[in-house]
Backbone as CSV, one residue per row, in Angstrom:
resi,resn,N_x,N_y,N_z,CA_x,CA_y,CA_z,C_x,C_y,C_z
1,MET,-10.903,8.012,-9.420,-9.750,7.684,-8.609,-10.105,6.664,-7.531
2,VAL,-11.237,6.850,-6.892,-11.649,5.909,-5.850,-11.845,4.529,-6.450
3,ASP,-12.415,4.460,-7.657,-12.602,3.167,-8.319,-11.272,2.482,-8.570
4,ASP,-10.251,3.244,-8.966,-8.917,2.678,-9.188,-8.342,2.096,-7.902
5,ILE,-8.547,2.794,-6.804,-8.041,2.332,-5.511,-8.740,1.043,-5.097
6,LEU,-10.059,1.020,-5.221,-10.806,-0.178,-4.840,-10.446,-1.349,-5.734
7,TYR,-10.225,-1.110,-7.017,-9.808,-2.163,-7.931,-8.442,-2.717,-7.525
8,ALA,-7.520,-1.841,-7.160,-6.185,-2.273,-6.732,-6.255,-3.068,-5.435
9,ILE,-7.120,-2.675,-4.519,-7.265,-3.393,-3.255,-7.784,-4.801,-3.510
10,ASP,-8.658,-4.963,-4.483,-9.147,-6.298,-4.838,-8.015,-7.202,-5.308
11,ASP,-6.983,-6.629,-5.930,-5.836,-7.407,-6.412,-4.967,-7.935,-5.275
12,LEU,-5.104,-7.391,-4.080,-4.252,-7.794,-2.961,-4.394,-9.270,-2.629
13,ASP,-5.569,-9.828,-2.862,-5.785,-11.247,-2.573,-4.940,-12.161,-3.461
14,THR,-4.464,-11.636,-4.582,-3.681,-12.463,-5.495,-2.202,-12.523,-5.103
15,PHE,-1.769,-11.689,-4.181,-0.370,-11.671,-3.768,-0.127,-12.749,-2.712
16,VAL,0.839,-13.625,-2.994,1.129,-14.757,-2.118,2.618,-14.745,-1.773
17,ALA,2.920,-14.892,-0.482,4.319,-14.928,-0.033,5.060,-16.062,-0.721
18,ASN,6.283,-15.778,-1.120,7.205,-16.706,-1.777,6.784,-17.098,-3.190
19,LYS,5.675,-16.526,-3.696,5.242,-16.801,-5.067,5.094,-15.530,-5.889
20,SER,4.601,-14.471,-5.252,4.404,-13.215,-5.975,5.732,-12.473,-6.102
21,HIS,5.955,-11.934,-7.268,7.193,-11.216,-7.585,6.945,-9.707,-7.505
22,LYS,8.006,-8.971,-7.333,7.938,-7.509,-7.297,7.198,-6.949,-8.512
23,ASN,7.438,-7.537,-9.665,6.789,-7.072,-10.897,5.275,-7.258,-10.846
24,ASP,4.798,-8.304,-10.174,3.357,-8.522,-10.032,2.723,-7.361,-9.264
25,ILE,3.379,-6.953,-8.222,2.862,-5.864,-7.394,2.968,-4.538,-8.134
26,LEU,4.076,-4.329,-8.812,4.259,-3.109,-9.600,3.192,-2.998,-10.685
27,ASN,2.883,-4.089,-11.355,1.868,-4.072,-12.412,0.471,-3.802,-11.851
28,ALA,0.184,-4.311,-10.668,-1.144,-4.145,-10.074,-1.340,-2.785,-9.416
29,LEU,-0.312,-2.285,-8.726,-0.471,-1.078,-7.917,0.313,0.134,-8.422
30,GLY,1.208,-0.075,-9.358,2.042,1.030,-9.831,3.223,1.255,-8.906
31,SER,3.896,2.354,-9.075,5.087,2.660,-8.278,4.713,2.909,-6.825
32,PRO,5.525,2.410,-5.904,5.232,2.621,-4.481,5.477,4.073,-4.065
33,SER,4.835,4.465,-2.978,5.045,5.804,-2.428,6.426,5.923,-1.821
34,ILE,6.892,4.846,-1.186,8.190,4.831,-0.505,8.885,3.512,-0.803
35,LYS,10.185,3.581,-1.106,11.024,2.387,-1.253,12.118,2.444,-0.199
36,ILE,12.275,1.362,0.543,13.322,1.265,1.557,14.214,0.091,1.177
37,SER,15.502,0.339,1.046,16.387,-0.747,0.642,17.664,-0.828,1.467
38,ASP,17.809,0.027,2.472,19.051,0.023,3.235,19.138,-1.141,4.218
39,VAL,18.038,-1.579,4.787,18.056,-2.704,5.718,17.362,-3.898,5.083
40,ASP,16.102,-3.736,4.743,15.320,-4.738,4.025,14.809,-4.089,2.749
41,ASP,14.358,-4.911,1.832,13.775,-4.400,0.600,12.273,-4.277,0.822
42,ILE,11.801,-3.054,1.067,10.414,-2.810,1.443,9.813,-1.742,0.536
43,TRP,8.599,-2.006,0.099,7.818,-1.016,-0.623,6.619,-0.652,0.233
44,ILE,6.296,0.640,0.282,5.141,1.113,1.034,4.264,1.947,0.109
45,TYR,2.975,1.632,0.125,1.987,2.394,-0.631,1.117,3.148,0.372
46,LEU,1.035,4.455,0.209,0.214,5.314,1.063,-0.978,5.794,0.254
47,ILE,-2.163,5.468,0.720,-3.378,5.865,0.016,-4.247,6.646,0.992
48,SER,-4.594,7.853,0.607,-5.402,8.691,1.498,-6.301,9.586,0.659
49,ILE,-7.569,9.586,1.014,-8.529,10.486,0.391,-9.164,11.288,1.513
50,LYS,-9.070,12.598,1.400,-9.636,13.428,2.458,-10.338,14.640,1.879
51,GLN,-11.248,15.141,2.657,-11.950,16.362,2.305,-11.253,17.505,3.023
52,GLU,-10.763,18.448,2.252,-10.068,19.576,2.846,-11.077,20.649,3.244
53,ASN,-10.990,21.068,4.492,-11.870,22.101,5.025,-11.057,23.355,5.318
54,VAL,-11.663,24.501,5.140,-10.958,25.759,5.309,-10.780,26.118,6.788
55,PHE,-11.850,26.101,7.556,-11.780,26.560,8.932,-11.863,25.424,9.950
56,GLU,-11.936,24.216,9.480,-12.029,23.057,10.358,-10.953,22.045,9.967
57,LYS,-10.771,21.083,10.830,-9.819,20.018,10.558,-10.268,19.223,9.327
58,ASP,-9.303,18.855,8.470,-9.631,18.051,7.299,-10.247,16.727,7.729
59,GLU,-11.179,16.237,6.926,-11.865,14.991,7.225,-11.300,13.884,6.340
60,ILE,-10.816,12.809,6.960,-10.270,11.675,6.212,-11.421,10.758,5.828
61,ASN,-11.593,10.557,4.523,-12.656,9.694,4.020,-12.174,8.263,3.836
62,PHE,-10.896,8.120,3.541,-10.328,6.788,3.295,-8.830,6.866,3.513
63,GLN,-8.290,5.866,4.203,-6.844,5.836,4.411,-6.397,4.380,4.506
64,GLN,-5.343,4.053,3.779,-4.833,2.684,3.749,-3.324,2.733,3.514
65,ILE,-2.611,1.828,4.171,-1.175,1.681,3.955,-0.901,0.215,3.655
66,PHE,-0.152,-0.028,2.593,0.277,-1.382,2.244,1.788,-1.450,2.378
67,ARG,2.268,-2.494,3.021,3.713,-2.686,3.204,4.092,-4.053,2.655
68,PHE,4.993,-4.063,1.668,5.471,-5.290,1.041,6.959,-5.446,1.324
69,GLN,7.366,-6.610,1.778,8.784,-6.892,2.003,9.196,-8.016,1.057
70,PHE,10.374,-7.841,0.421,10.855,-8.778,-0.596,12.169,-9.416,-0.175
71,ASP,12.428,-10.616,-0.718,13.704,-11.284,-0.469,14.718,-10.851,-1.528
72,ASP,15.896,-11.463,-1.512,16.968,-11.097,-2.449,16.638,-11.440,-3.898
73,SER,15.666,-12.336,-4.104,15.244,-12.709,-5.457,14.017,-11.929,-5.914
74,ASN,13.641,-10.902,-5.145,12.503,-10.027,-5.448,11.147,-10.699,-5.313
75,PHE,11.075,-11.753,-4.511,9.791,-12.385,-4.233,9.245,-11.868,-2.908
76,LEU,7.928,-11.797,-2.836,7.257,-11.295,-1.651,7.506,-12.208,-0.460
77,VAL,7.933,-11.618,0.643,8.167,-12.364,1.882,7.043,-12.082,2.872
78,GLU,6.653,-10.813,2.953,5.653,-10.419,3.945,4.826,-9.260,3.411
79,PHE,3.536,-9.282,3.746,2.628,-8.218,3.346,1.799,-7.795,4.553
80,ASP,1.717,-6.479,4.783,0.893,-5.937,5.862,-0.003,-4.857,5.278
81,SER,-1.199,-4.760,5.834,-2.154,-3.749,5.418,-2.709,-3.073,6.656
82,PHE,-2.761,-1.753,6.619,-3.287,-0.967,7.724,-4.348,-0.029,7.180
83,ASP,-5.494,0.027,7.854,-6.521,0.968,7.427,-6.700,2.037,8.496
84,GLN,-7.651,2.933,8.288,-7.782,4.067,9.195,-8.147,3.662,10.613
85,SER,-8.680,2.462,10.804,-8.956,2.017,12.173,-7.674,1.659,12.920
86,SER,-6.575,1.498,12.201,-5.278,1.180,12.801,-4.549,2.420,13.323
87,PHE,-5.013,3.596,12.943,-4.307,4.831,13.260,-4.971,5.574,14.404
88,LYS,-4.165,6.342,15.102,-4.662,7.218,16.153,-4.344,8.643,15.777
89,GLU,-5.155,9.549,16.233,-4.899,10.971,15.937,-3.815,11.518,16.825
């Protein structure tokens, strides 16, 4: 599973605003975790790998969020990436 995630992250460099289509992202990353279409057309991918502990707080080993925004023609307008250093407890 971790290899699949790292492989998908490598594909992120191929996504270019106004050139990459929704289908390109779908083929590379699969279905998004969240789709927002009421205001803007946004796809969000939530990736998290953690070690679950019984008597202690779970330990996050890897966490990443990808946010893709599309125009009316389904082309990528904006892409944001957040990793665990972007988050606060």
